[in-house]
C-alpha positions as CSV (number, residue, x, y, z in Angstrom):
1,D,94.5,-3.3,-42.5
2,R,93.1,-5.3,-45.3
3,I,93.8,-6.8,-48.8
4,D,91.5,-6.3,-51.7
5,I,91.6,-8.2,-55.0
6,N,90.6,-6.3,-58.1
7,S,88.9,-7.7,-61.3
8,K,92.3,-8.4,-62.8
9,N,93.2,-10.6,-59.8
10,E,95.7,-8.1,-58.6
11,F,96.0,-7.3,-54.9
12,E,96.0,-4.0,-53.1
13,I,97.2,-3.5,-49.5
14,L,95.1,-1.0,-47.5
15,D,96.8,0.2,-44.3
16,Y,94.4,2.0,-42.0
17,K,95.7,4.8,-39.8
18,T,93.8,6.9,-37.3
19,G,94.5,10.5,-36.2
20,N,97.4,12.5,-37.5
21,I,100.3,10.9,-39.2
22,F,103.2,12.5,-41.0
23,L,102.7,11.1,-44.5
24,N,105.6,12.9,-46.1
25,Y,107.9,11.6,-43.3
26,K,106.4,8.1,-43.6
27,K,106.8,8.1,-47.4
28,T,110.4,9.3,-47.1
29,E,111.1,6.4,-44.7
30,I,109.6,3.9,-47.2
31,I,111.6,5.4,-50.1
32,T,114.8,5.2,-48.1
33,G,114.0,1.6,-47.0
34,L,113.6,2.5,-43.3
35,S,109.9,1.8,-43.1
36,F,109.1,-1.8,-43.8
37,Q,105.5,-2.3,-43.1
38,L,103.9,-1.7,-46.6
39,P,106.8,-3.2,-48.6
40,I,107.0,-6.3,-46.4
41,Y,103.2,-6.8,-46.6
42,T,103.4,-6.7,-50.4
43,I,106.4,-9.1,-50.6
44,A,104.8,-11.5,-48.1
45,Y,101.4,-11.6,-49.8
46,D,102.9,-11.9,-53.3
47,K,105.1,-14.7,-52.1
48,E,102.3,-16.5,-50.3
49,T,99.7,-16.2,-53.1
50,G,101.5,-15.6,-56.3
51,K,99.0,-12.8,-57.2
52,N,100.2,-9.8,-59.0
53,F,100.7,-6.5,-57.1
54,H,98.5,-3.5,-57.8
55,S,99.1,-0.9,-55.0
56,A,99.6,-0.2,-51.3
57,S,97.9,2.8,-49.7
58,Y,97.3,4.4,-46.4
59,F,93.7,4.9,-45.5
60,V,93.6,7.7,-42.9
61,L,90.5,7.8,-40.8
62,K,89.7,11.4,-40.0
63,E,89.5,12.4,-36.4
64,N,86.1,11.7,-34.8
65,S,84.8,9.9,-37.8
66,Y,85.2,6.3,-39.0
67,L,83.3,7.1,-42.2
68,D,85.4,9.9,-43.5
69,V,88.7,8.6,-45.0
70,D,91.6,10.2,-46.9
71,V,93.4,7.8,-49.3
72,Y,97.2,8.2,-49.8
73,P,98.7,5.9,-52.4
74,I,102.2,5.0,-51.4
75,I,103.4,2.0,-53.5
76,D,102.3,1.4,-57.1
77,K,103.4,-0.6,-60.1
78,T,106.0,2.1,-61.1
79,N,107.9,2.0,-57.8
80,Y,107.1,-1.5,-56.4
81,K,110.4,-3.1,-57.3
82,F,112.5,-0.2,-56.2
83,L,110.7,0.2,-52.8
84,T,110.5,-3.5,-52.0
85,N,114.2,-4.0,-52.9
86,K,115.1,-1.0,-50.8
87,A,113.3,-2.5,-47.8
88,L,115.0,-5.9,-48.4
89,T,118.4,-4.3,-48.4
90,N,117.7,-3.0,-44.8
91,L,116.4,-6.3,-43.4
92,D,119.4,-6.4,-41.0
93,K,117.6,-3.7,-39.1
94,V,114.5,-5.9,-38.6
95,P,114.2,-8.2,-35.6
96,F,115.4,-11.7,-36.5
97,A,112.0,-13.3,-35.8
98,L,110.4,-11.3,-38.5
99,Y,113.2,-11.9,-41.0
100,K,113.1,-15.6,-40.5
101,R,109.4,-15.8,-41.3
102,L,110.0,-14.1,-44.7
């Protein structure tokens, strides 16, 4: 995983995945607030740095190749508040140790 900063000083979260993942399933989990990784990354980085959010995406490394990547944008400026708020409303499902650090 990595974080890039663009020329407008906005951050982008890049979550690398290998092999086959079920992107529609994963996106549905994020939309319903049941998958926390990308939303929590964005909240934490925003809180820690004060930088403006740009996007969060999955970078899926194709099988047998670390040079061939498919990019799947998941969170952008239009759905950022909705998806991060949805994740925050479900924090009671997250282990207490993680919640306390936020």
